[in-house]
C-alpha beads as a LAMMPS data file, in Angstrom:
LAMMPS data file: protein, C-alpha beads

352 atoms
351 bonds

1 atom types
1 bond types

-500.0 500.0 xlo xhi
-500.0 500.0 ylo yhi
-500.0 500.0 zlo zhi

Masses

1 110.0

Atoms # bond

1 1 1 0.000 0.000 0.000
2 1 1 1.247 3.490 -0.781
3 1 1 4.012 2.287 -3.098
4 1 1 5.185 5.119 -5.408
5 1 1 4.676 2.919 -8.472
6 1 1 1.484 1.285 -7.261
7 1 1 0.905 -2.409 -6.717
8 1 1 2.557 -4.646 -9.267
9 1 1 5.166 -7.286 -9.972
10 1 1 8.570 -5.954 -11.041
11 1 1 10.095 -9.203 -12.323
12 1 1 8.337 -12.480 -13.121
13 1 1 10.591 -14.829 -15.100
14 1 1 9.020 -17.990 -16.541
15 1 1 11.283 -20.752 -17.909
16 1 1 10.632 -23.541 -20.393
17 1 1 13.027 -26.493 -20.737
18 1 1 13.597 -29.275 -23.233
19 1 1 13.610 -32.941 -22.072
20 1 1 17.315 -32.846 -21.103
21 1 1 17.103 -29.604 -19.117
22 1 1 18.257 -26.970 -21.612
23 1 1 16.473 -23.630 -21.355
24 1 1 14.200 -23.186 -24.395
25 1 1 12.392 -19.982 -23.492
26 1 1 12.496 -17.271 -20.833
27 1 1 9.600 -14.848 -20.548
28 1 1 9.228 -11.929 -18.158
29 1 1 5.507 -11.674 -17.444
30 1 1 6.095 -8.460 -15.504
31 1 1 6.962 -6.686 -18.783
32 1 1 4.454 -5.628 -21.399
33 1 1 4.493 -6.384 -25.107
34 1 1 5.786 -3.417 -27.110
35 1 1 5.105 -2.411 -30.695
36 1 1 7.461 -0.704 -33.119
37 1 1 6.925 -0.200 -36.852
38 1 1 4.175 -2.825 -37.013
39 1 1 6.423 -5.270 -35.167
40 1 1 5.183 -7.017 -32.030
41 1 1 8.037 -7.298 -29.537
42 1 1 7.363 -9.835 -26.796
43 1 1 9.354 -9.740 -23.527
44 1 1 10.840 -13.184 -24.087
45 1 1 13.945 -14.981 -25.311
46 1 1 13.961 -18.259 -27.236
47 1 1 16.915 -20.621 -27.697
48 1 1 17.906 -23.507 -29.967
49 1 1 20.625 -26.164 -29.597
50 1 1 22.546 -28.679 -31.680
51 1 1 22.983 -32.391 -30.916
52 1 1 25.828 -31.573 -28.479
53 1 1 23.531 -29.149 -26.610
54 1 1 25.573 -26.166 -27.737
55 1 1 23.615 -22.958 -28.200
56 1 1 23.122 -22.336 -31.937
57 1 1 20.362 -19.711 -31.990
58 1 1 18.937 -17.068 -29.693
59 1 1 16.184 -14.532 -30.233
60 1 1 15.085 -11.691 -28.013
61 1 1 14.606 -7.956 -27.951
62 1 1 17.108 -5.127 -28.158
63 1 1 17.163 -1.358 -28.245
64 1 1 16.571 0.040 -31.713
65 1 1 19.844 1.038 -33.419
66 1 1 21.899 -0.318 -30.539
67 1 1 24.893 -1.212 -32.699
68 1 1 27.496 -3.916 -32.195
69 1 1 28.257 -4.709 -28.521
70 1 1 27.208 -1.195 -27.523
71 1 1 25.915 -0.488 -24.031
72 1 1 23.771 2.645 -24.129
73 1 1 21.330 3.829 -21.474
74 1 1 17.848 5.053 -22.340
75 1 1 15.110 6.407 -20.046
76 1 1 12.328 3.910 -19.432
77 1 1 9.661 6.093 -21.055
78 1 1 11.578 6.559 -24.329
79 1 1 12.663 3.013 -25.136
80 1 1 11.889 1.462 -28.523
81 1 1 12.579 -2.239 -28.966
82 1 1 12.958 -4.559 -31.924
83 1 1 13.443 -8.303 -32.297
84 1 1 16.866 -9.789 -32.962
85 1 1 18.192 -13.210 -33.906
86 1 1 21.694 -14.455 -33.142
87 1 1 23.134 -17.648 -34.592
88 1 1 26.317 -19.353 -33.414
89 1 1 28.712 -21.608 -35.311
90 1 1 31.296 -23.957 -33.746
91 1 1 34.204 -25.963 -35.109
92 1 1 34.996 -29.623 -34.412
93 1 1 36.935 -28.632 -31.278
94 1 1 33.871 -26.910 -29.763
95 1 1 35.287 -23.449 -30.410
96 1 1 32.851 -20.647 -31.150
97 1 1 33.876 -19.500 -34.633
98 1 1 31.115 -17.156 -35.796
99 1 1 28.390 -14.986 -34.275
100 1 1 25.825 -13.701 -36.744
101 1 1 23.469 -10.963 -35.533
102 1 1 20.333 -9.962 -37.397
103 1 1 17.750 -7.316 -36.516
104 1 1 16.081 -6.524 -39.860
105 1 1 13.604 -4.102 -38.316
106 1 1 16.358 -1.647 -37.382
107 1 1 19.055 -2.712 -39.841
108 1 1 21.410 -3.783 -37.043
109 1 1 23.006 -6.753 -38.813
110 1 1 26.625 -7.817 -38.383
111 1 1 28.868 -10.867 -38.131
112 1 1 31.754 -11.563 -35.758
113 1 1 34.292 -14.055 -37.112
114 1 1 36.779 -15.783 -34.819
115 1 1 39.945 -17.412 -36.122
116 1 1 40.954 -20.644 -34.351
117 1 1 44.515 -21.913 -34.266
118 1 1 45.375 -25.002 -36.319
119 1 1 47.457 -26.318 -33.392
120 1 1 45.282 -25.686 -30.316
121 1 1 41.982 -24.254 -29.091
122 1 1 43.424 -20.754 -28.907
123 1 1 41.514 -18.189 -30.941
124 1 1 41.227 -14.445 -31.575
125 1 1 38.981 -12.161 -33.575
126 1 1 39.469 -12.210 -37.337
127 1 1 40.675 -8.597 -37.129
128 1 1 43.769 -9.872 -35.273
129 1 1 44.493 -13.038 -37.253
130 1 1 43.189 -13.748 -40.736
131 1 1 44.504 -17.323 -40.857
132 1 1 44.820 -20.121 -38.262
133 1 1 48.615 -20.050 -38.568
134 1 1 48.688 -16.458 -37.231
135 1 1 46.769 -17.132 -34.017
136 1 1 49.560 -18.557 -31.837
137 1 1 51.617 -15.342 -32.022
138 1 1 48.853 -13.587 -30.078
139 1 1 49.292 -15.833 -27.013
140 1 1 51.961 -16.220 -24.369
141 1 1 53.617 -19.535 -23.472
142 1 1 51.017 -20.229 -20.770
143 1 1 48.061 -19.605 -23.068
144 1 1 47.420 -15.968 -22.104
145 1 1 45.987 -13.760 -24.836
146 1 1 48.266 -10.807 -25.661
147 1 1 45.832 -8.582 -27.578
148 1 1 42.092 -7.911 -27.458
149 1 1 41.835 -5.878 -30.648
150 1 1 44.522 -4.404 -32.932
151 1 1 46.497 -1.982 -30.765
152 1 1 44.953 -3.150 -27.476
153 1 1 47.737 -4.950 -25.622
154 1 1 47.385 -7.246 -22.593
155 1 1 50.202 -7.674 -20.059
156 1 1 50.373 -10.590 -17.604
157 1 1 52.220 -11.441 -14.397
158 1 1 54.380 -14.542 -13.967
159 1 1 51.404 -16.117 -12.146
160 1 1 49.205 -15.673 -15.247
161 1 1 47.235 -12.808 -13.717
162 1 1 46.134 -10.001 -16.011
163 1 1 48.334 -7.052 -15.073
164 1 1 47.346 -4.295 -17.501
165 1 1 45.203 -3.577 -20.549
166 1 1 46.045 -0.744 -22.941
167 1 1 42.810 0.102 -24.805
168 1 1 44.323 3.093 -26.650
169 1 1 47.965 3.484 -27.679
170 1 1 49.221 6.914 -28.789
171 1 1 52.434 8.019 -30.443
172 1 1 54.044 10.932 -28.638
173 1 1 51.323 11.032 -25.972
174 1 1 50.188 9.047 -22.963
175 1 1 48.311 5.809 -23.544
176 1 1 45.001 4.932 -21.954
177 1 1 45.379 1.968 -19.622
178 1 1 43.751 -0.036 -16.862
179 1 1 45.857 -1.964 -14.348
180 1 1 45.105 -4.636 -11.735
181 1 1 46.762 -5.892 -8.552
182 1 1 46.164 -9.174 -6.714
183 1 1 46.662 -10.743 -3.301
184 1 1 48.511 -13.980 -2.503
185 1 1 45.460 -16.032 -3.564
186 1 1 45.356 -14.328 -6.994
187 1 1 42.176 -12.431 -6.100
188 1 1 41.956 -8.869 -7.384
189 1 1 42.341 -6.210 -4.703
190 1 1 43.064 -3.034 -6.711
191 1 1 41.959 -1.674 -10.088
192 1 1 43.127 1.619 -11.546
193 1 1 42.699 3.380 -14.867
194 1 1 43.808 6.431 -16.813
195 1 1 42.292 7.854 -19.974
196 1 1 42.664 11.007 -22.009
197 1 1 39.583 13.116 -22.743
198 1 1 38.951 16.489 -24.312
199 1 1 39.055 18.072 -20.857
200 1 1 42.284 16.382 -19.744
201 1 1 43.442 13.220 -18.002
202 1 1 40.948 11.268 -15.918
203 1 1 42.000 8.629 -13.395
204 1 1 40.023 6.178 -11.285
205 1 1 40.987 3.708 -8.581
206 1 1 39.071 0.926 -6.832
207 1 1 40.216 -0.943 -3.718
208 1 1 38.397 -4.194 -2.964
209 1 1 38.052 -5.214 0.692
210 1 1 35.811 -7.923 2.202
211 1 1 32.297 -6.497 1.859
212 1 1 33.568 -3.031 0.932
213 1 1 34.679 -1.254 -2.244
214 1 1 36.485 2.099 -2.148
215 1 1 36.164 4.037 -5.407
216 1 1 37.915 7.348 -6.075
217 1 1 38.115 9.542 -9.178
218 1 1 40.375 12.417 -10.141
219 1 1 37.231 14.564 -10.392
220 1 1 37.046 14.463 -6.589
221 1 1 34.380 11.796 -6.236
222 1 1 35.001 9.363 -3.385
223 1 1 32.496 6.515 -3.071
224 1 1 32.318 3.724 -0.510
225 1 1 30.154 0.743 -1.463
226 1 1 29.144 -1.716 1.255
227 1 1 28.222 -5.104 -0.216
228 1 1 26.081 -7.746 1.513
229 1 1 24.804 -10.435 -0.827
230 1 1 22.604 -8.781 -3.453
231 1 1 22.337 -5.530 -1.498
232 1 1 24.684 -2.582 -1.929
233 1 1 24.858 0.652 0.081
234 1 1 26.448 3.650 -1.649
235 1 1 28.054 6.289 0.573
236 1 1 29.815 9.297 -0.935
237 1 1 32.570 10.881 1.153
238 1 1 32.828 13.635 -1.470
239 1 1 31.748 14.454 -5.000
240 1 1 28.233 13.030 -4.739
241 1 1 26.389 13.414 -8.062
242 1 1 23.519 15.861 -7.939
243 1 1 20.101 14.319 -7.427
244 1 1 21.286 11.110 -5.739
245 1 1 20.689 10.216 -2.100
246 1 1 23.656 9.404 0.087
247 1 1 23.605 6.039 1.854
248 1 1 20.970 4.776 -0.556
249 1 1 20.351 1.035 -0.806
250 1 1 20.316 -0.837 -4.118
251 1 1 18.807 -4.330 -4.363
252 1 1 19.836 -6.522 -7.304
253 1 1 17.704 -9.318 -8.750
254 1 1 19.199 -11.895 -11.086
255 1 1 18.070 -14.761 -13.281
256 1 1 18.946 -18.458 -13.574
257 1 1 22.535 -17.812 -14.712
258 1 1 23.170 -14.903 -12.334
259 1 1 22.683 -12.026 -14.778
260 1 1 21.786 -8.894 -12.829
261 1 1 18.672 -7.709 -14.630
262 1 1 16.841 -5.514 -12.139
263 1 1 17.954 -2.945 -9.573
264 1 1 15.542 -1.283 -7.144
265 1 1 15.971 1.198 -4.317
266 1 1 14.884 0.878 -0.691
267 1 1 11.342 1.909 -1.661
268 1 1 11.102 -0.804 -4.306
269 1 1 11.262 1.677 -7.200
270 1 1 13.170 0.561 -10.285
271 1 1 16.603 2.133 -10.697
272 1 1 17.558 0.224 -13.829
273 1 1 16.631 -2.845 -15.849
274 1 1 19.098 -4.596 -18.147
275 1 1 18.874 -7.492 -20.590
276 1 1 21.798 -9.388 -22.102
277 1 1 22.756 -11.410 -25.134
278 1 1 23.467 -15.083 -24.294
279 1 1 27.272 -14.790 -24.336
280 1 1 27.262 -11.332 -22.754
281 1 1 26.827 -7.799 -23.983
282 1 1 23.844 -5.598 -23.209
283 1 1 20.808 -5.771 -25.479
284 1 1 18.617 -3.409 -23.455
285 1 1 19.392 -1.044 -20.582
286 1 1 16.867 1.382 -19.211
287 1 1 15.878 3.092 -15.976
288 1 1 14.882 6.334 -14.356
289 1 1 18.188 8.202 -14.747
290 1 1 21.543 7.655 -16.449
291 1 1 23.647 9.130 -13.623
292 1 1 22.104 6.765 -11.098
293 1 1 22.260 3.763 -13.426
294 1 1 25.955 4.359 -14.142
295 1 1 26.799 3.339 -10.573
296 1 1 25.700 -0.203 -11.339
297 1 1 28.791 -2.433 -11.205
298 1 1 27.329 -5.976 -11.176
299 1 1 26.110 -7.067 -14.596
300 1 1 26.322 -10.205 -16.765
301 1 1 26.657 -13.422 -14.731
302 1 1 26.729 -11.295 -11.578
303 1 1 30.250 -10.083 -12.347
304 1 1 31.858 -6.667 -12.642
305 1 1 32.548 -5.342 -16.120
306 1 1 35.715 -3.297 -16.459
307 1 1 36.181 -0.263 -18.698
308 1 1 37.923 -2.595 -21.159
309 1 1 34.672 -4.525 -21.657
310 1 1 36.115 -7.610 -19.944
311 1 1 34.301 -9.332 -17.086
312 1 1 36.302 -10.346 -14.024
313 1 1 35.405 -13.830 -12.708
314 1 1 37.945 -14.252 -9.919
315 1 1 40.697 -16.211 -11.680
316 1 1 40.055 -15.319 -15.305
317 1 1 38.739 -12.545 -17.527
318 1 1 35.950 -13.105 -20.020
319 1 1 35.483 -11.346 -23.381
320 1 1 31.737 -11.303 -24.201
321 1 1 32.120 -10.179 -27.825
322 1 1 33.974 -13.431 -28.607
323 1 1 32.325 -15.758 -26.061
324 1 1 35.757 -16.876 -24.829
325 1 1 38.146 -16.551 -21.911
326 1 1 41.383 -14.587 -22.274
327 1 1 43.391 -17.392 -20.647
328 1 1 43.216 -21.149 -20.215
329 1 1 41.271 -22.706 -17.345
330 1 1 43.623 -22.732 -14.313
331 1 1 41.844 -25.868 -13.055
332 1 1 42.825 -27.787 -16.176
333 1 1 40.505 -30.077 -18.126
334 1 1 37.864 -30.391 -15.385
335 1 1 35.193 -29.094 -17.772
336 1 1 36.453 -30.675 -20.984
337 1 1 39.548 -30.489 -23.141
338 1 1 38.730 -27.027 -24.479
339 1 1 40.124 -24.678 -21.825
340 1 1 38.762 -21.484 -23.404
341 1 1 35.087 -22.178 -24.100
342 1 1 32.385 -20.589 -21.970
343 1 1 29.986 -22.838 -20.009
344 1 1 30.205 -25.750 -22.472
345 1 1 28.903 -23.342 -25.135
346 1 1 25.543 -23.251 -23.340
347 1 1 25.560 -19.985 -21.352
348 1 1 21.774 -19.752 -20.953
349 1 1 21.572 -23.035 -19.017
350 1 1 24.918 -23.156 -17.196
351 1 1 26.999 -20.573 -15.358
352 1 1 30.669 -20.343 -14.473

Bonds

1 1 1 2
2 1 2 3
3 1 3 4
4 1 4 5
5 1 5 6
6 1 6 7
7 1 7 8
8 1 8 9
9 1 9 10
10 1 10 11
11 1 11 12
12 1 12 13
13 1 13 14
14 1 14 15
15 1 15 16
16 1 16 17
17 1 17 18
18 1 18 19
19 1 19 20
20 1 20 21
21 1 21 22
22 1 22 23
23 1 23 24
24 1 24 25
25 1 25 26
26 1 26 27
27 1 27 28
28 1 28 29
29 1 29 30
30 1 30 31
31 1 31 32
32 1 32 33
33 1 33 34
34 1 34 35
35 1 35 36
36 1 36 37
37 1 37 38
38 1 38 39
39 1 39 40
40 1 40 41
41 1 41 42
42 1 42 43
43 1 43 44
44 1 44 45
45 1 45 46
46 1 46 47
47 1 47 48
48 1 48 49
49 1 49 50
50 1 50 51
51 1 51 52
52 1 52 53
53 1 53 54
54 1 54 55
55 1 55 56
56 1 56 57
57 1 57 58
58 1 58 59
59 1 59 60
60 1 60 61
61 1 61 62
62 1 62 63
63 1 63 64
64 1 64 65
65 1 65 66
66 1 66 67
67 1 67 68
68 1 68 69
69 1 69 70
70 1 70 71
71 1 71 72
72 1 72 73
73 1 73 74
74 1 74 75
75 1 75 76
76 1 76 77
77 1 77 78
78 1 78 79
79 1 79 80
80 1 80 81
81 1 81 82
82 1 82 83
83 1 83 84
84 1 84 85
85 1 85 86
86 1 86 87
87 1 87 88
88 1 88 89
89 1 89 90
90 1 90 91
91 1 91 92
92 1 92 93
93 1 93 94
94 1 94 95
95 1 95 96
96 1 96 97
97 1 97 98
98 1 98 99
99 1 99 100
100 1 100 101
101 1 101 102
102 1 102 103
103 1 103 104
104 1 104 105
105 1 105 106
106 1 106 107
107 1 107 108
108 1 108 109
109 1 109 110
110 1 110 111
111 1 111 112
112 1 112 113
113 1 113 114
114 1 114 115
115 1 115 116
116 1 116 117
117 1 117 118
118 1 118 119
119 1 119 120
120 1 120 121
121 1 121 122
122 1 122 123
123 1 123 124
124 1 124 125
125 1 125 126
126 1 126 127
127 1 127 128
128 1 128 129
129 1 129 130
130 1 130 131
131 1 131 132
132 1 132 133
133 1 133 134
134 1 134 135
135 1 135 136
136 1 136 137
137 1 137 138
138 1 138 139
139 1 139 140
140 1 140 141
141 1 141 142
142 1 142 143
143 1 143 144
144 1 144 145
145 1 145 146
146 1 146 147
147 1 147 148
148 1 148 149
149 1 149 150
150 1 150 151
151 1 151 152
152 1 152 153
153 1 153 154
154 1 154 155
155 1 155 156
156 1 156 157
157 1 157 158
158 1 158 159
159 1 159 160
160 1 160 161
161 1 161 162
162 1 162 163
163 1 163 164
164 1 164 165
165 1 165 166
166 1 166 167
167 1 167 168
168 1 168 169
169 1 169 170
170 1 170 171
171 1 171 172
172 1 172 173
173 1 173 174
174 1 174 175
175 1 175 176
176 1 176 177
177 1 177 178
178 1 178 179
179 1 179 180
180 1 180 181
181 1 181 182
182 1 182 183
183 1 183 184
184 1 184 185
185 1 185 186
186 1 186 187
187 1 187 188
188 1 188 189
189 1 189 190
190 1 190 191
191 1 191 192
192 1 192 193
193 1 193 194
194 1 194 195
195 1 195 196
196 1 196 197
197 1 197 198
198 1 198 199
199 1 199 200
200 1 200 201
201 1 201 202
202 1 202 203
203 1 203 204
204 1 204 205
205 1 205 206
206 1 206 207
207 1 207 208
208 1 208 209
209 1 209 210
210 1 210 211
211 1 211 212
212 1 212 213
213 1 213 214
214 1 214 215
215 1 215 216
216 1 216 217
217 1 217 218
218 1 218 219
219 1 219 220
220 1 220 221
221 1 221 222
222 1 222 223
223 1 223 224
224 1 224 225
225 1 225 226
226 1 226 227
227 1 227 228
228 1 228 229
229 1 229 230
230 1 230 231
231 1 231 232
232 1 232 233
233 1 233 234
234 1 234 235
235 1 235 236
236 1 236 237
237 1 237 238
238 1 238 239
239 1 239 240
240 1 240 241
241 1 241 242
242 1 242 243
243 1 243 244
244 1 244 245
245 1 245 246
246 1 246 247
247 1 247 248
248 1 248 249
249 1 249 250
250 1 250 251
251 1 251 252
252 1 252 253
253 1 253 254
254 1 254 255
255 1 255 256
256 1 256 257
257 1 257 258
258 1 258 259
259 1 259 260
260 1 260 261
261 1 261 262
262 1 262 263
263 1 263 264
264 1 264 265
265 1 265 266
266 1 266 267
267 1 267 268
268 1 268 269
269 1 269 270
270 1 270 271
271 1 271 272
272 1 272 273
273 1 273 274
274 1 274 275
275 1 275 276
276 1 276 277
277 1 277 278
278 1 278 279
279 1 279 280
280 1 280 281
281 1 281 282
282 1 282 283
283 1 283 284
284 1 284 285
285 1 285 286
286 1 286 287
287 1 287 288
288 1 288 289
289 1 289 290
290 1 290 291
291 1 291 292
292 1 292 293
293 1 293 294
294 1 294 295
295 1 295 296
296 1 296 297
297 1 297 298
298 1 298 299
299 1 299 300
300 1 300 301
301 1 301 302
302 1 302 303
303 1 303 304
304 1 304 305
305 1 305 306
306 1 306 307
307 1 307 308
308 1 308 309
309 1 309 310
310 1 310 311
311 1 311 312
312 1 312 313
313 1 313 314
314 1 314 315
315 1 315 316
316 1 316 317
317 1 317 318
318 1 318 319
319 1 319 320
320 1 320 321
321 1 321 322
322 1 322 323
323 1 323 324
324 1 324 325
325 1 325 326
326 1 326 327
327 1 327 328
328 1 328 329
329 1 329 330
330 1 330 331
331 1 331 332
332 1 332 333
333 1 333 334
334 1 334 335
335 1 335 336
336 1 336 337
337 1 337 338
338 1 338 339
339 1 339 340
340 1 340 341
341 1 341 342
342 1 342 343
343 1 343 344
344 1 344 345
345 1 345 346
346 1 346 347
347 1 347 348
348 1 348 349
349 1 349 350
350 1 350 351
351 1 351 352
């Protein structure tokens, strides 16, 4: 009674499975059907599999004119959605080799090709290696990937921990970079970044403590985030953005595979809602305000996405645009001989 948004269900996910337990359909009955250019856009995702139970097709909804692996925020009252279809191709070694995206209603159609080595399960985007023989040069001796995209270098420690990513390299000027530091158990404890903008150099730093994250920016913003399960409390020591409440609570609600889809405040009002493509990447992100939504740090699979686009999983980093890990599984062949594939190529049923 007295709820600002009235009585109603905020998230109601309904799952359908095939006889062996693969997710066939997910529908959010709390969302309404939308219409755009004579197209009926249902709030549901449908999935198809091959005989090895690898995901081969996925359909859902996305923001109109979203682009390729773009994460853009839109106010809830201005969102226009269209249907998309993604198809996935694998080689004989269970490596994802092609992602084809089609959204004819908006013209957002593109293909991501991945080149697989002819000597191992190592692979990179086609923009890095045109032939299988070129793939191995983009990996270190322990199987660590050395480049994300052309000009985006990865540096690693002797313990196979990602040390630094250089998203932008400049001649005669400072590079943009993001660095990471780890404790004795190889768990990340510090993240820092520097990037050049039109107004100068911007730096950020995050310190991870048990149940607490300390975030500082060169702009003067100092944020302390207290974490307890799916609840986060945001306290600004300085530089609080205008219009946000200090010490506000944020409750996260996820789905079967841990994707953080819904965030609400202490009054149960929606802060943001986000939907994802099966292998990662945001298909739809909306809410009541971009400034408030930008403080969301937990996303796909319940993990933090860095400025590089990589997701940090504790011992490895995941690249959603390629559906692969940046390094081999440190546990070895416990999940099969392919040490780079994500969730047995079935990320809508399993989670890492």
